[in-house]
C-alpha positions, 0 to 999 in steps of 0.5 A: 677474322683473327687469322687474317689479322694474323697473317697480315700482321706476319707479312707486315713484320716481314716487311719491316725486317726486310726493309731494315735489312736493306736500309742498314746495308745501304746507309749503315746502322747509325745512320739508318733511322726508323723513319727509314725503315718504315718508308722503305716498308711502305708502313707507318712508325706506329706499325713498326712499333707494333713489332719492335721497341726500337731500331736496336730491337730490330738489328739485334733480331736480324743478327740473331737470325744470322747466327741461328743460320750459322749454327746449322753448320756447326757440326758440318766439319765433323762429318769427315771424321767417319769417312774413308779417306778417299772420300774426304775431299769431297766432303771438305768441298761440300762443307766449304760450299754449304758455309758459302751458300748459306752466306751468299743466300742473303748477301745483305744480311750477310754484309750486315752481320759480318761486316757492318755490325758492331760485334761483326768480329765477334761473329767472325771469331764464332765462325773461327770457333766452330771451324777450330772445333771441327778441325780439332775432331778431325785432327783427333780422328787422324784426318788433319795432320797432328802438328797443325795448330788448329787455331792458326788453321781456323783462323786462316780459313775464315780469313780466306772466306771473309776475303772471298765473300767481300769480293763475292759481295762487292763484285758477284764475281764467282759461283758458289761452287767454283769458289767452294771448289778453289777455297777447298783446294787451297785449304786442303793442298796449300799452295805449293806444287806437289811436286815440291814437297 
């Protein structure tokens, strides 16, 4: 009997988290009420308070989950440091694709964390810091040109990815693979015709 209650409790908690994600994205954080979340989940307010102390607590958990997903990619850029030069472009494309797939896997949570959360800028700064650390490691390994300002490079990459995500979240335009390939080409080769250089 206890296992059934536990399974049912986890299902209810999961429903509340999913409903909260949907309602925060639909209404925004400030306009969303606990009553909106429980109505969307098909549960009672009493059920909500069994798992969360407040609207802030469920929101904080969603943002923590998002930050945890980003940590998975913390060292992805360092993978290139041990590759042969001809393998680096494929690894860069794979890294960009992995980041886009992670962010697109739960578009609603991404929208909340990056664009609606009060600390969304802090989260974007965290992504830039991860990218900058990877750029520094690859610069030390000789993969990235030594004169590159890695802070500017990281900010440029975050700006590019942020714009792609905003467009994709709004229109659904572009498959992750094609977006990642195009973004990786801009990151690696810039915008000038190579014959001009």
